[in-house]
Structure formats: C-alpha cells, structure tokens
N, C-alpha and C positions, 0 to 999 in steps of 0.2 A: 504494500500500500504506500502510495506517495506521501511523503511528509508534508503536512500543511504549513505554508508560510503566509505571513500576514505583513504586507507592506503598505504603509499609509502614503497617500498621494501628495501631501503638502510638505513644505520645508519644516523640519522639526523645530526650528526656531520660532515658527509661528505658533506651534502648540505651546511652547514654553512661555511666550509673551501673551498670547490671546487667552489661554486656558483660565487662569485665575482672575481675569478681568472681564470676562464675557457677561457674567451675571453676578448679582449681589444679593439675591434673595432665594432661599431654598425652594420656595413655591413656584417661582418662575422657572427654575431648573426642572422641577417635577412636571411643570406644564409642558415643557419641550419633550420630555421623555414620554409623557402620557400621549402627546400628539403623535409621536412616532408609533406608539402602540395602536392608536386610532387609525393611522395610515397603513398599518399592517393588517387591518381588518380584524383586530382583536375584539372579542366580546367582553373580556375581563382583563383588568390591569390591577396588579397587586403592588401596593407600596408597603414594604416590609422593613422593620428595624430589628436586626438580629441581636443576639446576646452580647456581641462584641461592639455594638453601637454602629455597625455598618448600615447603610441604607441601600435597599435593593428595590428596583422597579422591574417587575416581571409581567409579561403579557402572554396571552394565548393566541397571538396573531399567527400569520402563516409561517413565521420563522424565516431563516435565511440559509440557503444552500451555500456550500463553500465556493463553488465555481461562479455563481451568479450573485446571490444576495450579499455575501460577505464582501466580495470585491467591490460591489456597488457601495456598500457601507464605507469602505476605506477610501473611496473616491470622494474626498471632502470638497465642499463648496461647488458641487455640480448641481445645477438647477434641476429640481425634481419635477417641476411642472413647466412644460414648454408649449403645450397646445391643449385644445379642448379634449382631445382623445385621452391624454394622460393626466387630466385634472381630477379624475375620480379614482377612488381606492380600488385596486384589483379585487375582484370577487364580491363587490358590494352591490352589483347591479345598478351602478350609478346612483346609489342612495347616499353615499358618503363622498363629499368633496375633500380632496387632500388638504391637510392643514399645512404641511411642510412645503417649503419652496426653495430656500437658499442652500440647503444641504449642510448647514453648520449647526443645527440644533443637536446633532449627535455629539458635539463637543461640549454640550452644556454641563455634563457630569464632571468635566475637568475643572470647572469653576470651584468645586468644593473638595475635590479629591485628586491627588497627584497620580494615583494609579486606579484605573477603572477596569473592572473585569467584565468583558462582554462575552456572553455565552448564548448560543442559539441552537435550535434543532428544527429540522424540516425533513419529513419523509425518512426518519431514522438517521439522517446525516447530522452529526454533532460537530460544531466548530466553536473555538474559544480563543481569546487573546486578551492581552492587557493593554488597554489604551492609556498611554502615559504622557505626562508633560515633558518627560526627558527621554527622547528617542535618539538613537545614534544616527550618524550621517547616512547610513544605508537605509534609513527610514523603516527598518524592520521592527515589528512588535513582538514581544514575548508571547509564544504560543502557550495555551493551557492544554495539558494532556487530556485526551478524551475521557479517560477514567475519572478525572477530577471534575468533569462537567456535570454538575448536579443542579436540580431545580427544586424550588420550594413547592410550587403549585402546579406547574405545567408538566405534561408528559410527552405528547406526540409532536407538538409544534409550538413554537413561540421563542421569545427572547428574554434574556435576563441581563440587567445592567446593575452591577454591584459597585457602589462607591465606598471604598475602604477609607477608614479614618476621616470622615467628612469634616470640613471646617465649619459648616453650618449644620444645624440639627432641626428635625421636625419637632414641633411642640409635643411634649410628652403626654398630653391629654388627647384622647380621640375626638372630643367635642371641638376643641380649638383647631385640630388638624382638619377635621371634616369641614368646618366652617370656612377655613381658608381655601381648601381645595375647591369648594363649590363656588367661591368667588372667581377663581381662575378657570374653572371648568364647569359652568352651571348646567349645561345641557346633557346630563347623563340620563340614561333610560335603561329599559330592560335589554336593549341591544348593545349597550356599552356601559358596563358597571365598573366602579372603582372600589377596591377593597383596601382598607388600611389595617395593617397588623402591627401592633405595638406590644411586644412581649406575648402574653397569652390572650390579650384583648384583640377583638376584631370588629370592625365596623364596615358594613357594605353600603355603598351609596348607589342607588338605582333610580332615584327621582330627584328633581331639583329641590332647592331649599325654599320652602314656603313660609318659614318663620318671619322673614323680612316683610313679606306681603301682609302678614297678620299684624305687623306693627305700624302700618300706614294709616294716615287719616284721609289721604286722597290717592287716587290711582288712575293713570292714563295708560292704556295699552295701544300698541300700534300693530295691526295685523291680526287676522283671525287665529293664527296659531298661538297667540298669547292671551286670547280672551278668557281662557279657562282660569286665569289667575284671579279673576273677579270672584270666583267661588270661594276663595280663601280670604277675601277682604272683609274687614269689619271695622267701622270707624269707632266703635265702642261708645257712641253717643246714645244714651238711653232714649228710646222712642216707643214707649208702651202704647201710647194712644195714636201713633202714626201721624202726628201733627206735622212732624218735620219731614221734608223731602230729602232724605239722605242719599238718594240715588244721584243727586247732582254732584256728589263728591267723587263719582266714578265716571270715566269716559272711555268708550270703546271707539277707537279711530281706525280707519283703514291705514295700511302702511303708507308712509310718506314716499311718493315717487316723483322724480324729476329727471328729464332728459339732460344729458351732458355730452358736449362735443369734446372728445379727448383723443390725443395722439397715442396710437398703440406702439408696441416696441419696434415695429417696422418703420415708424414715422408717419403712418397714414392717419388722417383724422377721421374718426368714426363716431357715431352716436351710440351712447350707452345709457342704460336706465339705472339711476342711482335709487336704491330702495332702502328705507330705514324701517326696521321692525323692532319690536321689543316692548319694554315697559319702563315707566318712570313714575315716581311717587314722592310724597312728602310724609315724613314720619309724624305721628301724633305728638311726640315729644322729641326734644333734642337727644340725639344718641348719647347715652351715658357711657363713661369709660368702663371697659370690661375689667374685672378683677383677675384677669390672667393675661399674659403677654399676647398681644395680637399683632400680626405682621401687616394687616390691612385694616384701614379705617372702615367704620360702618357708615360713613357719610361720603358717598362716591357716586359717580356716573361712569360706567364702563363702556368701552367700545369693543365689540367682538366682530370677527369676520370668519366665515366658514366654521362657526361654532367655537372658534379659538379666541382667547383673550388677546387683544391687540394693545389696548391701553387701559390700565385699571381705573384711573381717575382723571377726568378732563376738567374738573371744577376749577383748578388753578389756571388751566389754559383759558377757560372761559372768562377769567378775571371778573367773576360776578361779585359785586359788592352788596347784593341783595341780603337783607337781614335774614330772609327766609331760606337762604342757601344752606344753612346749617341743618335743614330738615331733608335735603335732597338725597335721593338714592335711586339708582336705575341701571338697567343693562340694555344697550341698544346694539342691534346687529346690522352691519353694513357689509354685505358680501362683495360689493364692488371693490372694496379695499384690497381684496385678494384675487381679483380677476387676472387670470393667467396671461391674457393677451396684452395687459397693461404693465407698465414698469412697476417694480416693487416699491411701495411707499413706506414700508416698515423700517424702523431704525435698526441698526446692526444688532443691538441686543434684544430685539423683538419686544421691547417694553414701551413702545410708543410709535407714533406715525410722524412723517414729515409734515410740518404744519403749513408749508407753502403749496402742498399738492391741492389741485382744484377740488378733488373729491373730499378731502378733509375740510377745506374752507367751506364748501357747500353744506356739509353736515353740521359744522359748528355754527354757521349762520342760522340754520333752521332751529337748532337747539336753543341758541341764545335769543333769537328774535321771535320765535313762535312757541316752542314747547315750554320753555321755562316761564315766560310771562303768563302763559295760561295756567301752568302748575301753581304759580304764585296766587293767582286769583282763586283757584280751588282751595288752596291752603287757607286763605283769608276767609273763604266761605265756611270752611271747617271750624275755624276759630269763632266765627259769629254764631254758627249753629250750636256749638258747644257752650258758648257763653249764654245764648238765649235760653238753653235748657237749664243752665245753672241759675240764671236770673229768675226763671219760672219757679224753680225750687225755693229760691231765696224769698220770692214774693209770697209763696204759700206759707213759709215760716213766719214772715212778717205779719201776715193776716192773723195767724194763730196767736202771735205775741201781742198784736193790737187788741184782740178780743180778750186775752188774759189781762192786759193792762186795764182795759175798761172794767172788767170784773173786779180787779184789785182796787181800783179807785172807788168804785161804788161801795165795796165792802169797807174800805178805809173811811169814807164819808159817813156810812151808816154807823160804824163802830164809834166814831168820834161823837156823833149826834146822840147816840144812846148813852154813852158814858157821861157826857156833859149833862144830859137830862137827868140822869140818876144822881150825879154828885152835886149838882147845883141846887137841888131841892133843900139841902141843909146849910147853904151858905147865903149870907146876906149880900145883896147886890151892891151895897155900899163899900164892900171890901175888895178893891180891884186886884190887890196882890194875891188874894186867895183865888180869885177868878182865873188869873194868869197861871197860877200853880196848878189848878185843877185842869185847865185846858191843856197845859203842857204835858201833864201826866196822861191825859186821854190820847194826845197825839203820839206820845212815846209808846203807849200800850198798843196802838193800832199800826205803828210803823212796820212790824213784820209782815202784815197783810199786804203792804204796798210792794214788798220785795225789791226795794231799790238796789240792794246789793247785787242783783243780777246784772245791772248796768255795768258795775265795776267788773264782774266776772267775765263779761263778754270781751273785755279788753285785755284779759290776762292770758298768758301762755298756759296751755293745758298739759304739756308734756315736756319733761326735761331729759335730755340724754346726758347722763353723767359718765365722763370718760377722761382719759388722758391723751394728750396730743400724740404720744408715741403709738397709740392704738387707732390713729385716724383712719387707716384703710378699712378696718372693720367697722368703726363707728360711722363712717361715710356710707357703707353698705346698708347698715341698719337704718340710718336716716332715710336713704333713698327708698328703701322697702316700706318704711312707715308712710312716706308720702304716696308711694304707689298704691299701698293698701287702702288709703282713703283719708289720711289725716292731713289737713292743709298745712303747708310749710309755715304759714304765719302763726300757727298754734303750737309750733315746736320751738323749744329753746335748746340750741345746740351751739355752744360757744366756739367750736372750731369749724362751723359750717361755712361753706363758700357762698351760701345763699343768704343775701341780706335779710330776707324775710324771717330767717330763723336765728341768725346771730344777733348778739346784743349790739346796740349802738356804741360807737367809739367812746371811751372814757366812762362807760357805765360798768360798774363792777357787778359780777354775777351774784355775789353775796348780798350786796345792797338791794338788788332786784328781788332776791328770794325773801329778804327780811321785810321789805316794804309791802310786797304783794301777798306773801303767804304766811308770815309769822305775825306781823303787827296789823294785818288787814282785818276789817270788820267782816269781810266775806268769809264764808265757811268753805269755799271751794279750795281743795288742795291740789297741788300739781302732781301729776302722775310721773313717776321717775323710771326711766329705763337705764339700768346700770350695765355698763360694758366693763366687765371685770377681768383682770389679768395680773400676772406677776409685775407688770410695769406700774400698775396703779397702787401697789402696796406702799410704795415710798413717796407717793404724790399727796401732799398735805391737802391740796385743793379738792381732790376727789374724795378723800376721807372726810373732809369738812362737809361736802355735799351729802355724803351718806349720813353723817350726823344730823344735818339739817332736815333731811328727809324723814329720819326716825323721829325727831322732835315734833315735827308737824304731822306725824302719823300719816304720811303720804303712802298711797298704794304704789307698788313698784313691781317691776319685772327684771329678770337677770339674764344677761347673755355672757357667757364666759369664753375666754380665748385660750386655746391649747390646753384644755383640761384643768384650768385654774379652779380651785375650790374656794368659793366665797365664804365669809364668816359673818357672825352676828355683828351689828343689828339687822343685817339683811335677812330676808326670809330664806333660810337655808333648807327648809323642808320641802320647798317646791322643786319642780323639775326645771332646770335651766337649760337653755340651748347652748351647746358647746360648738364653737366655730374654730376650725384650724386655720392658722395663718402662717405661711412660709415667708419668713423675713427676707431670705435671699432672693426667692423667685417673685416676691410680692404677689403671691396667689392666695386666694381664700378657698377653703375646702369644707365640704359638709358630707357626712354620710347620710344614708336614707333616713335613719332614725332621727337624727338631729334636724334634718331638713323638715320633717313633719312637725317637730317641736317648734321650730322657728315659724313655720306657716301658722300653726295654731295660736302661737303667742301674738302674732301680728293681728290676726282676726279678733282675738280676745281684747287686745288693747283698743282697737277701733271701736268695738262695741261698748267698752267701759267708758269711752269718751263720747259716746252717742254719735258715732259716725258709721254709716253703712259701709262695711268693708268690701273690697273686691272679692271675687269668687276665689275659693281655695285653689282651684285649678289655675286661674290666671296668676295668682301670687306665686304658686309653685313654679310655673313656667318662667316667670320673671327672675326668680332666684336662680334657676338653673342656667339662665343666660349669663349670670354674673359670677358664678362660682364653678369650681371643679367638683363634680360629684364623685365620691370615693366609696369603696366598699367599707362596711361596718367592721 
C-alpha cells in the first residue's frame, strides 16, 4: 500500500503569520468549522471538549477520500464557488447553498491551536494529518497513522478537527455555549443539528432559539418563512377585557426586495434582486447583564447570508443615537451578499462586510431609514399601551382610596359630633378653656379613624436589601429579580443600587433614613428586610447595624445566603434560606434545582407580603435561569 503524504499548497510562512491572527473569538472559529460540516452535507456536527481540554469538531458529512477530498482540502485559498453549478452542496438536491467561498476557513482552527489534527473517513478510506503553524520548506505535514485515526461519534463517513491545547476555550456551561452558538448559527433544524458535549453533559440543538422572541415587546418579520415567530411573541401587557389592541405591536411584512445594477466578476453589468428576510424587534426591557461570561451582546442586529453569520452586530455601523436602540435585537438575511457571480464582499476574517459595497449600502439605508424608525414607533406604542394599563390600574386604586377617605371623614365627623355632644352636657359654656380641652380630646380620640398615617406610609420605602458592597453581584441579582417579580424599584431601598429610584439621595445616611421613617415614625408600617448574608458581611459594622435595627423595629425579613454561609440570631435562623453560589474568579452565580425553587418561592412570598401581584412562578423561574448557571444538587 502506498504511503500517504500530505503537502499543503501555500508558503509555510503564511501559516505561521496568518494562523494566530485570523480570528479572535472561539465562536467565530467554530462557525467556520460548522460551515465546513454544512458544506459537507452533514446532518450532525458535534462540538466536543475532551478530558485533556482539547476541542474537537466532528461531523457526519460525506468525508474526504485521500486522492480527491484531502488534496482539495490542502489546496488552500482556492475558491470553492465559481459558478451556479457548484454553488450548492453535493448531495443536497440543491437544498443547501454552500457557505464557504474563499477556501481559508479550514485554517480557522490554527487561530487557537498550533497543531490541529485533521482526521477523515469516506467509503472505508481513512486519512489523517497534523495541520501546523510550523511547517518545513517542503510544505509536508505530519501524517497520522491509520490505526490512530479514531472518532468520537462518527463511523462510516465524516471528518474530525481536533484543536490541541487551544488558547481560547468554550464556556464551561452548556447554556452559555448553546446561546452563543445559536447567535452565530441560528438556522438549525432536524436536517442539521449541532450537539455540544462538555464532559458527561450533552446538549442537542435542533431548533432555533425562541427565548429572545419571548422577551420582545414588539416584533416585525420580513418574509413568510419567518412569520411563525409570531406564535412565540407575547408583549406581557395584561389585557383580560381585550380593550387594548395588542396586535398593533406585531407586523408581518413581505420580504424587502429591490433591483440593483451590479458588475459581476467578469465586469459585465447585470440586474440582481436584493432581498432582505428575517426579523427585528425591541425588547420589553433593556437587556440586563448576564451573571456569566458572555462573548456576544444581547443587544444586536445581525446580518446573515446563505444561513451563515456575516456580521454579528451592525448597530455601531448604523451610528444610531436613538435612545430606543438599547432595546434592538434582530437577524436579517441577505443572500445576495454571497452571490457566486459577484465579487466577494466579506472581510478577510469573515467577521464583517465591506461597507462601501453597493449591496451593503442599500441594506443599511433600508434598515436605518425604514425599518428602525418604524420599530421605534412600535416600541413607543408598546410603552403607551403598557402605561395606559398601569394608569387604569392606578385609577381603580385611587377610586377605592377616595371612597375609603370619604368613609373615614364621615366617621371622623360623626365621632367628633357624638363625643362633643356627650361631654359638653356637663360643662358650662362660659368656660372656653374646658370647651377647647374637650374638643381637642374628641379630635384626638377620632384621629385613628381618619388614618392619616397612610399618607406618610405611601411615601416610604417598603423593602430594604441589607448587604455589603463586596456581595454586589449577588445583591444586584436579587434586586433585579425582586423588580421582575413585581415590586416597583421606587419601593426598594438598596444602597448600592445603580438605579436612582432605589438608592438613597447623595448625603442622606441610611441610618438617619431608617430612624426617621421606621423607628421614630408615628406610622406603624415596618420595612421588610431582605438580608444577603455571607462571610464578607460578618466584619461589616454597617450590615450588622442594619440587622440590629431590623430586630429592634420587629421588621419581617427574609434571608439569602452566599456559598453556604450560616446566619445567626437575631435573624430568623429557623426558616429555610436560599443559598446562592458565587464564583469570585469567574464572576458567575450558580443555583441548584432545590435552591432555585426556594428563591422563586421567596420572591413570590415577598411580593404578596407587600401587597403586590407577583409574576407567575414559571416566568420568574425562566428569568432566573437566564441569569445564572444551573448546577446539579
């Protein structure tokens, strides 16, 4: 049997220079390798992290024979799409358009690994070699012995790319890895699945991410193939009586089409149809920071072509100064960007497009002057509808309070009259001092019926988050969740809050506030205290003082602990407290299933104790899971 040799087509110095500089993000590298799997007509692609920390991308595509496929692979920078005939993936019945074009994506793995093991099998023919940044002048690569060519998941056909000792890493949680992969490769389906294997854990992705759609307050779709997204949309504005027309927050548009005169690669001017499909929306709330490391923002508008990510976020390119731009999110597909007969407009690192290309300019003008202004109007409608519903609720409460006030005043007047009538019978009218004394006593006796203290109570904070600044990551999460669950920010006192509604004014001392409004107040309302307890707070006098103040005023309270800390008296140590794990190095927050349920139940209980209607248990649970890493008990 002839010994297999592997010789790369380009100057080795190019590999040495280009390799580590081609990509700077692990997920863009994975995108290139996933695209190669897609172009190999794979149905499954596996992203694996082995016990040694190596990253493997393995697919069940058609694989490569030594004489044809492997030699083609080693022929770097040869254009893979030259005409309409070879623009489709072999064996796909023209259902898949090729994603690759320049023939350099195969070098992506060298950006994070000096030595990349390439193994493939087709019709029983195994081949393998080490793609390296350091290749001799003869351009020959080290061959892998056939006996050593093993695969994790594939058997009869496919390819494996192993990146040894990678300089970048996949996030160690499946949730974060899945979320990032779906941002760069959103159009997975039953015909093309991505599987993530991290240790013993596995996550299979066979459908797009709909969680983002569920977070929107407005939604615009372009084209019939994206209309199904409206099934997952919910503005979350209460509308039990159907008085509000919430359908106006959604819009189903035809895809945007415009003819363009463009010069093809041969220099001839031809007419092409530029079509924009996809979706764009505005979130109900400003995207909150995730409590785990995220490589991609949740505030973005992406451009894709032939189902492949071309540019993740064009918001900066748009130079939009709109206040509402912080709510934007969307994915727009423009296949003309990858039209084979036209010149390539992608940047060399495949992370953006040439901004002077007529196609790009046309798309950006449509987005900036048509799509986004309309989206802004819808987002403003959302705000007005939400506010009108809140005002309606507020007016109902005011009517009830007005009726209560009327009854209180009538009772007050009646009590004074009857008390004066009863007491003045025995007093001579010539003694004005006695009359004043009796009248004053009657007024004082009737004051509780007027309930004037409720006016004071309405202007007081209802909940205090007692914590130390060193625990701000966890305290911020608890604060955000309390607001999400239903407690208005203006009713919460949180000294380290970034929200002015909840923090104290400058130069106002928290202890002066607590003394004035809760210790020396005529009001009987006590502040509800949420204690965030940890080893950090044991040596913090301020937090210990708050605990003492809460105990003296007999305030109701709840406890959240960090990293298994055990609280002590005078706190209620008999109750079940929610334990939250915080990794100081990774800045990640973790919960197991048991403590997740405890936290959810506490949030609901606190809302009810303060007379607020809490969000549903399911919604609160989903919100928490977006913000933390769920771990095994």
